[in-house]
C-alpha positions as a Markdown table, in Angstrom:
| # | Residue | x | y | z |
|---|---|---|---|---|
| 1 | Met | -46.3 | 20.3 | 2.1 |
| 2 | Tyr | -45.4 | 18.9 | -1.4 |
| 3 | Lys | -42.0 | 20.6 | -1.3 |
| 4 | Asn | -41.2 | 19.0 | 2.1 |
| 5 | His | -42.2 | 15.6 | 0.7 |
| 6 | Val | -39.9 | 16.0 | -2.1 |
| 7 | Asn | -37.0 | 17.0 | 0.1 |
| 8 | Val | -37.5 | 14.0 | 2.4 |
| 9 | Lys | -37.6 | 11.8 | -0.5 |
| 10 | Arg | -34.3 | 13.3 | -1.8 |
| 11 | Val | -32.7 | 13.0 | 1.6 |
| 12 | Arg | -33.8 | 9.3 | 1.8 |
| 13 | His | -32.2 | 8.5 | -1.8 |
| 14 | Leu | -29.0 | 10.3 | -0.8 |
| 15 | Leu | -28.8 | 8.2 | 2.4 |
| 16 | Leu | -29.5 | 5.2 | 0.5 |
| 17 | Ala | -26.8 | 6.1 | -2.1 |
| 18 | Val | -24.3 | 6.8 | 0.7 |
| 19 | Ala | -25.1 | 3.5 | 2.4 |
| 20 | Ser | -24.7 | 1.6 | -0.8 |
| 21 | Ile | -21.3 | 3.1 | -1.5 |
| 22 | Gly | -20.3 | 2.4 | 2.0 |
| 23 | Thr | -21.4 | -1.4 | 1.7 |
| 24 | Leu | -19.6 | -1.8 | -1.5 |
| 25 | Leu | -16.4 | -0.1 | -0.2 |
| 26 | Ala | -16.4 | -2.4 | 2.9 |
| 27 | Leu | -17.1 | -5.4 | 0.7 |
| 28 | Tyr | -14.0 | -4.5 | -1.3 |
| 29 | Ala | -11.8 | -3.7 | 1.7 |
| 30 | Phe | -12.7 | -6.9 | 3.5 |
| 31 | Glu | -13.2 | -9.5 | 0.8 |
| 32 | Ile | -11.7 | -8.4 | -2.5 |
| 33 | Glu | -8.5 | -6.4 | -2.0 |
| 34 | Pro | -7.0 | -8.7 | 0.7 |
| 35 | Arg | -7.3 | -11.5 | -1.7 |
| 36 | Leu | -5.3 | -9.8 | -4.5 |
| 37 | Leu | -1.7 | -10.3 | -5.1 |
| 38 | Val | 0.3 | -8.1 | -7.6 |
| 39 | Val | 4.0 | -7.6 | -8.6 |
| 40 | Arg | 4.9 | -4.0 | -8.3 |
| 41 | Arg | 8.2 | -2.8 | -9.9 |
| 42 | Asp | 10.5 | 0.0 | -8.9 |
| 43 | Ser | 14.0 | 1.1 | -9.7 |
| 44 | Ile | 16.5 | 3.0 | -7.7 |
| 45 | Ala | 20.2 | 4.1 | -8.3 |
| 46 | Ile | 22.9 | 3.6 | -5.7 |
| 47 | Glu | 26.4 | 4.5 | -6.1 |
| 48 | Asn | 29.0 | 1.7 | -6.2 |
| 49 | Phe | 26.2 | -1.0 | -6.2 |
| 50 | Pro | 26.2 | -4.0 | -8.4 |
| 51 | Pro | 23.1 | -4.0 | -10.8 |
| 52 | Leu | 20.7 | -6.4 | -9.1 |
| 53 | Arg | 17.0 | -7.3 | -9.5 |
| 54 | Val | 15.6 | -8.1 | -6.0 |
| 55 | Ala | 12.3 | -9.5 | -5.2 |
| 56 | Leu | 11.2 | -8.3 | -1.8 |
| 57 | Ile | 8.5 | -10.6 | 0.0 |
| 58 | Ser | 7.4 | -9.7 | 3.5 |
| 59 | Asp | 4.6 | -10.1 | 6.1 |
| 60 | Ile | 3.2 | -13.3 | 4.4 |
| 61 | His | 1.4 | -14.2 | 7.6 |
| 62 | Ala | 0.5 | -17.6 | 6.4 |
| 63 | Gly | -2.7 | -18.8 | 7.9 |
| 64 | Ser | -4.1 | -15.4 | 8.1 |
| 65 | Pro | -7.4 | -14.8 | 6.1 |
| 66 | Phe | -6.8 | -15.3 | 2.2 |
| 67 | Ile | -3.2 | -16.7 | 2.9 |
| 68 | Asp | -3.6 | -20.4 | 2.4 |
| 69 | Asp | -1.5 | -23.0 | 0.4 |
| 70 | Asp | -2.9 | -21.8 | -2.9 |
| 71 | Lys | -1.8 | -18.2 | -2.1 |
| 72 | Leu | 1.8 | -19.4 | -1.0 |
| 73 | Arg | 2.0 | -21.3 | -4.2 |
| 74 | Arg | 0.9 | -18.2 | -6.2 |
| 75 | Ile | 3.6 | -16.1 | -4.4 |
| 76 | Val | 6.2 | -18.7 | -5.6 |
| 77 | Thr | 4.8 | -18.7 | -9.2 |
| 78 | Leu | 4.7 | -14.9 | -9.6 |
| 79 | Thr | 8.0 | -14.3 | -8.0 |
| 80 | Asn | 9.9 | -17.0 | -10.0 |
| 81 | Ala | 8.3 | -15.7 | -13.2 |
| 82 | Glu | 10.1 | -12.5 | -12.8 |
| 83 | His | 13.5 | -14.3 | -12.7 |
| 84 | Pro | 15.0 | -12.2 | -9.9 |
| 85 | Asp | 18.6 | -12.2 | -9.0 |
| 86 | Leu | 17.9 | -12.3 | -5.3 |
| 87 | Ile | 14.8 | -12.9 | -3.2 |
| 88 | Leu | 14.6 | -11.5 | 0.3 |
| 89 | Ile | 12.0 | -12.7 | 2.7 |
| 90 | Leu | 11.6 | -9.8 | 5.4 |
| 91 | Gly | 9.8 | -11.6 | 8.2 |
| 92 | Asp | 6.5 | -12.3 | 9.8 |
| 93 | Ser | 5.9 | -15.5 | 7.9 |
| 94 | Val | 3.4 | -16.6 | 10.6 |
| 95 | Ile | 0.4 | -15.1 | 12.3 |
| 96 | Gln | -1.4 | -15.4 | 15.6 |
| 97 | Gly | -4.9 | -14.2 | 16.7 |
| 98 | Val | -6.2 | -12.8 | 13.4 |
| 99 | Thr | -10.0 | -12.8 | 13.0 |
| 100 | Gly | -10.9 | -15.5 | 10.4 |
| 101 | Gly | -7.4 | -16.9 | 10.3 |
| 102 | Lys | -6.1 | -20.4 | 11.1 |
| 103 | Phe | -2.6 | -21.2 | 12.3 |
| 104 | Met | -0.3 | -22.6 | 9.7 |
| 105 | Pro | 2.9 | -24.2 | 11.0 |
| 106 | Pro | 6.0 | -22.6 | 9.8 |
| 107 | Glu | 7.4 | -25.9 | 8.7 |
| 108 | His | 4.4 | -26.3 | 6.3 |
| 109 | Ala | 4.7 | -22.7 | 4.9 |
| 110 | Ala | 8.4 | -22.9 | 4.5 |
| 111 | Glu | 8.2 | -26.3 | 2.6 |
| 112 | Ile | 6.1 | -24.3 | -0.1 |
| 113 | Leu | 8.3 | -21.3 | -0.1 |
| 114 | Gly | 11.3 | -23.5 | -0.5 |
| 115 | Asn | 10.3 | -23.7 | -4.1 |
| 116 | Leu | 11.3 | -20.0 | -4.6 |
| 117 | Arg | 14.3 | -19.6 | -7.2 |
| 118 | Ala | 16.7 | -16.7 | -7.8 |
| 119 | Arg | 20.2 | -16.6 | -9.5 |
| 120 | Tyr | 21.9 | -15.7 | -6.2 |
| 121 | Gly | 19.5 | -17.4 | -3.9 |
| 122 | Val | 16.8 | -16.8 | -1.2 |
| 123 | Val | 17.6 | -15.2 | 2.3 |
| 124 | Gly | 15.3 | -14.3 | 5.0 |
| 125 | Val | 15.2 | -12.6 | 8.3 |
| 126 | Leu | 12.6 | -12.9 | 11.2 |
| 127 | Gly | 9.7 | -10.6 | 12.2 |
| 128 | Asn | 7.9 | -9.9 | 15.5 |
| 129 | His | 5.2 | -12.5 | 14.9 |
| 130 | Asp | 7.9 | -15.1 | 14.2 |
| 131 | Gly | 9.5 | -14.1 | 17.5 |
| 132 | Trp | 6.1 | -14.3 | 19.3 |
| 133 | Leu | 5.6 | -17.8 | 18.0 |
| 134 | Asn | 9.1 | -19.2 | 18.4 |
| 135 | Ala | 12.1 | -17.5 | 16.7 |
| 136 | Thr | 14.3 | -20.7 | 16.8 |
| 137 | Arg | 11.6 | -22.7 | 15.3 |
| 138 | Val | 10.7 | -20.5 | 12.5 |
| 139 | Lys | 14.4 | -20.0 | 11.7 |
| 140 | Ala | 15.0 | -23.8 | 11.7 |
| 141 | Ala | 12.0 | -24.3 | 9.5 |
| 142 | Tyr | 13.2 | -21.9 | 6.8 |
| 143 | Glu | 16.7 | -23.2 | 6.8 |
| 144 | Arg | 15.6 | -26.7 | 6.4 |
| 145 | Ala | 13.7 | -25.6 | 3.4 |
| 146 | Gly | 16.9 | -24.2 | 1.9 |
| 147 | Ile | 16.4 | -20.6 | 2.9 |
| 148 | Pro | 19.1 | -19.1 | 5.0 |
| 149 | Thr | 17.5 | -17.0 | 7.8 |
| 150 | Leu | 19.8 | -14.5 | 9.2 |
| 151 | Val | 19.6 | -13.3 | 12.9 |
| 152 | Asn | 22.5 | -10.8 | 13.5 |
| 153 | Glu | 24.3 | -12.6 | 10.8 |
| 154 | Thr | 26.0 | -11.8 | 7.5 |
| 155 | His | 25.9 | -13.5 | 4.1 |
| 156 | Thr | 28.3 | -12.8 | 1.3 |
| 157 | Leu | 27.5 | -13.1 | -2.4 |
| 158 | Ala | 29.6 | -12.9 | -5.4 |
| 159 | Ile | 27.9 | -10.9 | -8.2 |
| 160 | Gly | 29.7 | -10.4 | -11.4 |
| 161 | Gly | 33.1 | -10.5 | -9.8 |
| 162 | Arg | 32.2 | -8.1 | -7.0 |
| 163 | Arg | 31.1 | -8.9 | -3.6 |
| 164 | Leu | 27.7 | -7.8 | -1.9 |
| 165 | Thr | 27.2 | -8.4 | 1.8 |
| 166 | Leu | 23.8 | -9.2 | 3.2 |
| 167 | Val | 23.4 | -8.2 | 6.9 |
| 168 | Gly | 20.4 | -9.8 | 8.4 |
| 169 | Leu | 19.2 | -8.1 | 11.8 |
| 170 | Ala | 17.2 | -9.6 | 14.7 |
| 171 | Asp | 13.7 | -8.2 | 14.9 |
| 172 | Leu | 13.5 | -4.9 | 16.8 |
| 173 | Met | 10.4 | -5.8 | 18.8 |
| 174 | Thr | 11.3 | -9.4 | 19.8 |
| 175 | Gly | 15.0 | -9.7 | 19.5 |
| 176 | Asp | 18.2 | -7.4 | 19.9 |
| 177 | Pro | 19.3 | -6.2 | 16.5 |
| 178 | Asp | 23.1 | -5.9 | 16.3 |
| 179 | Leu | 23.4 | -2.6 | 14.5 |
| 180 | Thr | 27.3 | -2.6 | 14.7 |
| 181 | Leu | 27.2 | -5.2 | 11.9 |
| 182 | Ala | 26.5 | -2.2 | 9.6 |
| 183 | Glu | 29.6 | -0.6 | 10.8 |
| 184 | Thr | 31.9 | -3.5 | 10.2 |
| 185 | Ala | 30.5 | -5.5 | 7.4 |
| 186 | Pro | 32.1 | -5.0 | 3.8 |
| 187 | Val | 30.4 | -2.6 | 1.5 |
| 188 | Pro | 28.3 | -2.5 | -0.5 |
| 189 | Met | 25.7 | -4.1 | 1.7 |
| 190 | Ile | 22.0 | -4.7 | 1.9 |
| 191 | Val | 20.8 | -4.6 | 5.4 |
| 192 | Met | 17.7 | -6.8 | 5.9 |
| 193 | Thr | 15.4 | -5.9 | 8.7 |
| 194 | His | 11.8 | -6.6 | 9.4 |
| 195 | Asn | 11.1 | -3.3 | 11.2 |
| 196 | Pro | 12.2 | -0.1 | 9.3 |
| 197 | Asp | 12.5 | 1.8 | 12.7 |
| 198 | Val | 16.1 | 0.7 | 12.8 |
| 199 | Phe | 17.0 | 2.7 | 9.8 |
| 200 | Pro | 17.8 | 6.1 | 11.5 |
| 201 | Arg | 20.1 | 4.2 | 13.8 |
| 202 | Leu | 22.3 | 2.5 | 11.1 |
| 203 | Ser | 25.7 | 3.5 | 10.2 |
| 204 | Asn | 26.1 | 5.6 | 7.0 |
| 205 | Arg | 27.9 | 2.7 | 5.6 |
| 206 | Ala | 24.6 | 0.9 | 5.3 |
| 207 | Thr | 24.1 | 1.1 | 1.5 |
| 208 | Leu | 20.6 | 0.0 | 1.2 |
| 209 | Thr | 18.2 | -1.3 | 3.9 |
| 210 | Val | 15.1 | -3.2 | 3.1 |
| 211 | Ala | 12.1 | -3.9 | 5.4 |
| 212 | Gly | 8.4 | -4.7 | 5.8 |
| 213 | His | 6.4 | -4.7 | 8.9 |
| 214 | Thr | 4.2 | -1.6 | 8.2 |
| 215 | His | 1.8 | -3.3 | 5.8 |
| 216 | Gly | 1.8 | 0.1 | 4.2 |
| 217 | Gly | -0.8 | 1.0 | 6.9 |
| 218 | Gln | -3.2 | -1.6 | 5.4 |
| 219 | Val | -5.7 | 1.2 | 4.8 |
| 220 | Trp | -5.1 | 4.4 | 2.9 |
| 221 | Leu | -7.6 | 7.0 | 2.6 |
| 222 | Pro | -7.5 | 10.2 | 0.4 |
| 223 | Phe | -6.9 | 13.3 | 2.5 |
| 224 | Phe | -6.2 | 11.1 | 5.5 |
| 225 | Gly | -3.5 | 9.0 | 4.4 |
| 226 | Arg | -2.5 | 5.7 | 6.2 |
| 227 | Leu | -4.6 | 5.4 | 9.2 |
| 228 | Arg | -2.3 | 3.2 | 11.3 |
| 229 | Val | 1.3 | 2.6 | 10.8 |
| 230 | Pro | 3.0 | 0.4 | 13.4 |
| 231 | Ser | 6.2 | 2.8 | 13.7 |
| 232 | Lys | 7.2 | 5.4 | 16.0 |
| 233 | Tyr | 8.0 | 7.6 | 13.1 |
| 234 | Gly | 4.4 | 7.5 | 11.9 |
| 235 | Gln | 4.2 | 7.6 | 8.2 |
| 236 | Arg | 7.8 | 8.4 | 7.6 |
| 237 | Tyr | 8.9 | 5.0 | 6.8 |
| 238 | Ala | 5.4 | 3.5 | 5.8 |
| 239 | Leu | 6.1 | 2.5 | 2.2 |
| 240 | Gly | 8.5 | 2.8 | -0.6 |
| 241 | His | 12.0 | 4.4 | -1.2 |
| 242 | Val | 13.4 | 6.9 | 1.4 |
| 243 | Val | 16.8 | 8.5 | 1.3 |
| 244 | Glu | 18.3 | 10.1 | 4.5 |
| 245 | His | 21.9 | 11.2 | 4.9 |
| 246 | Gly | 22.9 | 9.3 | 1.9 |
| 247 | Lys | 21.4 | 6.0 | 3.2 |
| 248 | His | 18.8 | 4.3 | 1.1 |
| 249 | Leu | 15.6 | 2.5 | 2.7 |
| 250 | Tyr | 13.0 | 0.6 | 0.8 |
| 251 | Val | 9.8 | -0.6 | 2.5 |
| 252 | Thr | 7.4 | -3.0 | 0.9 |
| 253 | Ser | 3.8 | -3.2 | 2.1 |
| 254 | Gly | 3.9 | -7.0 | 2.2 |
| 255 | Ile | 1.1 | -9.6 | 1.4 |
| 256 | Gly | -0.9 | -10.7 | 4.4 |
| 257 | Thr | -2.8 | -8.9 | 7.2 |
| 258 | Ser | -2.8 | -8.6 | 10.9 |
| 259 | Ile | -5.1 | -7.6 | 13.7 |
| 260 | Ile | -8.0 | -6.8 | 11.2 |
| 261 | Pro | -8.2 | -8.6 | 7.8 |
| 262 | Ile | -8.5 | -5.5 | 5.8 |
| 263 | Arg | -6.7 | -3.7 | 3.0 |
| 264 | Phe | -7.9 | -0.6 | 1.2 |
| 265 | Cys | -5.7 | 0.9 | -1.5 |
| 266 | Val | -2.7 | -1.0 | -0.3 |
| 267 | Val | -2.9 | -4.1 | -2.4 |
| 268 | Pro | -0.9 | -7.1 | -1.3 |
| 269 | Glu | 2.4 | -6.9 | -3.2 |
| 270 | Ile | 5.5 | -8.7 | -4.2 |
| 271 | Arg | 8.1 | -5.8 | -4.8 |
| 272 | Leu | 10.5 | -6.1 | -7.5 |
| 273 | Leu | 13.3 | -3.8 | -7.1 |
| 274 | Asp | 15.8 | -3.0 | -9.8 |
| 275 | Val | 18.9 | -1.6 | -8.4 |
| 276 | Arg | 21.2 | 0.1 | -10.8 |
| 277 | Glu | 24.5 | 1.6 | -10.2 |
| 278 | Ala | 24.7 | 5.4 | -10.2 |
| 279 | Ser | 28.1 | 6.8 | -11.1 |
| 280 | Arg | 27.4 | 9.8 | -9.1 |
| 281 | Ala | 24.6 | 10.2 | -6.6 |
| 282 | Pro | 22.4 | 13.2 | -6.9 |
| 283 | His | 22.4 | 15.8 | -4.1 |
| 284 | Leu | 19.6 | 14.9 | -1.7 |
| 285 | Ser | 18.0 | 16.7 | 1.4 |
| 286 | Pro | 18.5 | 14.7 | 4.7 |
| 287 | Ala | 15.2 | 13.1 | 4.3 |
| 288 | Thr | 13.9 | 12.5 | 0.8 |
| 289 | Pro | 11.0 | 10.0 | 0.4 |
| 290 | Thr | 10.0 | 9.3 | -3.1 |
| 291 | Ala | 6.4 | 8.8 | -4.1 |
| 292 | Ala | 5.1 | 5.2 | -3.7 |
| 293 | Thr | 2.0 | 3.6 | -4.9 |
| 294 | Pro | -0.6 | 3.4 | -2.0 |
């Protein structure tokens, strides 16, 4: 009888400990991590590419939980403090229908983000949420704030006496991305797209593609990985640097949240990417993703 009583007591203590840990993890995932904002740094080497420090900002979802005016100003302050050569905004600046969120007009968000500064400027593209709201309105708002927003358009930069082409594609879900631009635009180029699913369909001339959209899955769990990645390729293009057939892709996990305001082991980020010139690219398998921080 005494032994059974002790065993029941131990089970209760164990269940209490498990419940406490679960509560703390839920508190962290719903209230702490989504509030964070870090600058993560990475570097990649690409043949015949001018050395460039690029800040990638994506999926701001202004108006979603934890993304208010103060957070937008913090994005500006942290990014500018890194003195990037180029800032690329990769879509989904707005949000609709997120629990706990409040709609923020794109004109208001763009006015704050118009304070971003980089040596060669700030350029953006649109995402699916931008399209669901009104692509024309969002594009106009950012361009009035001094941020060219490319929808199947190109933008040429002169960098140290060399030319770099930015190719901005329409969003895959709400627009019609003109993939032929990557076949005709001068190289080297950076292809800007919100959704990384266009990457396998791009010409091999597409030197570097940068994207967001996935949020890194928003939740990463040991042994299970990223629970939900909005991509028909699953976790293949979820986050970080991928090289396929000599083409480079870099995906940032972005800043805001959508559907459910949760992040776990996928801290909101501004991704600072140092691209250096490689005199000779190493031999790579057809698909070589590099390790990325969850």
